[in-house]
N, C-alpha and C positions, 0 to 999 in steps of 0.2 A: 559357195556363196560365189560371191564375181571378185576378181582375181583386178587389184589395181596397182597398175606396172609406178614410174617414178614417173614416165613421161605423162601419166595418165594424172598425176598430183601436180604437175610442172604445169601442166594447163590447165588446171583449176586455178594453181594460181593465177597465174597470166589472165583468168580471166576475171578475176574478182580485181587484180588488180588494173583493170582496162575499165571494168562497172567501178574504181571510185577515182580514176581521173576523167570519170565523164563529170557533167554538170551535174552537181547534189549527191556525186555518187557513194560522198562519206555519210551524206544522211541517211539515201536511203540503202546504203551498209548497214548503220547504224540502227533503223528503221525495224529491219530483215532482223537483225541480230534482238533487236527486244522482242523481237512474234515469237523468233524460235525460244528465250526464252520463255516466253509467255507459256508455247503451246507443252515446254517441257513440263512447266507447273502445273496444265492441266491433264498431262500426262500422268506426273507421280501424281495428281491428287486421285487420279480413275486406279490406278495400279493402286492405291492404299485400299481401297474404298475396297478394289476386290479381292485381295488379301483378306480382307475383315473378313468376306461372304460368303469367300472361300473354307475358310474355318469356320463358318457358322453354317453351312451346310454338312460342310465335314462333323459339325458335332451334331448334327440335326434339328439346327435350330431354322427349320425351311422360314418361319415369322422373321426376324433376324434377317436372314440372305436376300428375302424379299426386300424388307423396307431396304436393304444397302442398296440393289439393284437398281429397285425408285432410283435414287441419290446419286448413280450411275450414269443413267440415261439421261436425268436432271442436268450433269455439265454443261459445261456451254461448249459450243462450235469452234474448234481453234484452226481449222485448215480447210480452204474451197467446203463447208457448211457440214464440216463432219465432225461431230460429238465428241469432241476428250478422251467422255467414258468410253463410250462405243469403239474408240478407235484401241485404248487403255489393254478392254476385254481382247481382243482379236488381234493385238500384237500380243496378249499374253500366252495367246494359245500356240499362238507362231515360235515362240518363245518356247512353249513349251514341245513345238514336234521337232524340233531344230536343235538347241543347248542340246537335250542325253543323245543325240544323236552321233553329232559331232563331238563328245564326248571322246567315242574313243576314237575319233580321228578320219574315219571311212564315210560315218554316215550312211554305212549299212544298212540298218532298220528305221530309218527314217521315215517308210510306210511301212513298215505292216504293223502297228496298232492303228493309225488311222484309216488305212485301209478296212481292217479288219473291223471294227469297230464302225462305220460308215454305214451300213445297214439297220443294223438297228437302234440309230440314233433318230431323234423325231425331228419332223422335216428343218426345223428354224434352223437347229444345231446344225445338221448336217448342210443346211445350204451356206452354213458361216462355215464351217471347217472346208466346207469344197472352193470356198472364195479364198480362205489359206492359204489351201496346197494350190491353187492358184497365182497367188503371188510369187509362190515358191521358186516359178520359171521365171522367175528376174534374175536367175541366180547360175551361174554355170554347175547346171548337173551333168551328169551320166545319163548320154540316151536313153539306159532303160529307165530310170525313174523318172524322165518327162510322158515318156512315155506313160505311162502307167500312171501320170497325176490325170492324162489326156482322157487314158478311155473312162474317167472320171466324173473333169470339169473341163471345160474350155477355158483356157489360158489366157482370153480375155477378160475373166472376170475377176483379176487383178483389181482393175482398173473401178472395182464395184465397190460402192462402200462397205462397211461394216456396215452386216444387220440390213442392207438395200433392201429394201420390199417391205420389210415386217410393219406393220400396222402399229399405230403409238403406240396407242394401249397395250400392245402383243410384248411390248422392247424389254421392259422388266426378268417379264420370264421366258424371253430368249436369252438374255443374259447369265440367266441364270441356268439354260442348256448346255451355254458353254462353260461356266462356271465348275457344272457337273461334269464335263467330258475333261474338263484338265483333270480334276481330281480322278479321272477314270486313270485319264492314261499317268501322275505320275503315283497310280499305284504299279501300271504295268512291270 
């Protein structure tokens, strides 16, 4: 994971202070905080819908899961044109990969399940998994892990929006594909 020093935090505080001191700085900062609160609320809504869809998939209720996926897709754009629901599902996959791997403290098994499952996935789910893996390269990973990620996806993909390139009418099914992958990862 990224490591931040006291100097990094001090530099961040200096930037906040400088922005606040600029003309209308307090207003811009307050507007930014309101935007962050809004983004957090919409991401929370997406996460809640995703968990409900996961529960429906887990019990075999495909119709309910598809309806919930449609609601996830319908959540508004929150940041640079990225939809809150799609971002929430993508973050859910990201967390499903990261959290269990680092519970033991070293992240040693981080790539084992996703790389083993990758060839078995439908193209849209595989593409989203590759994008999430590329996003991991933002962090301080051991070279061996970085090489394994680079072997399946270019690190530049981390800049792509979640579900980039998936046609609008296919988004609910693409969301379900990623949610099914999350269920598989949870059962590993």
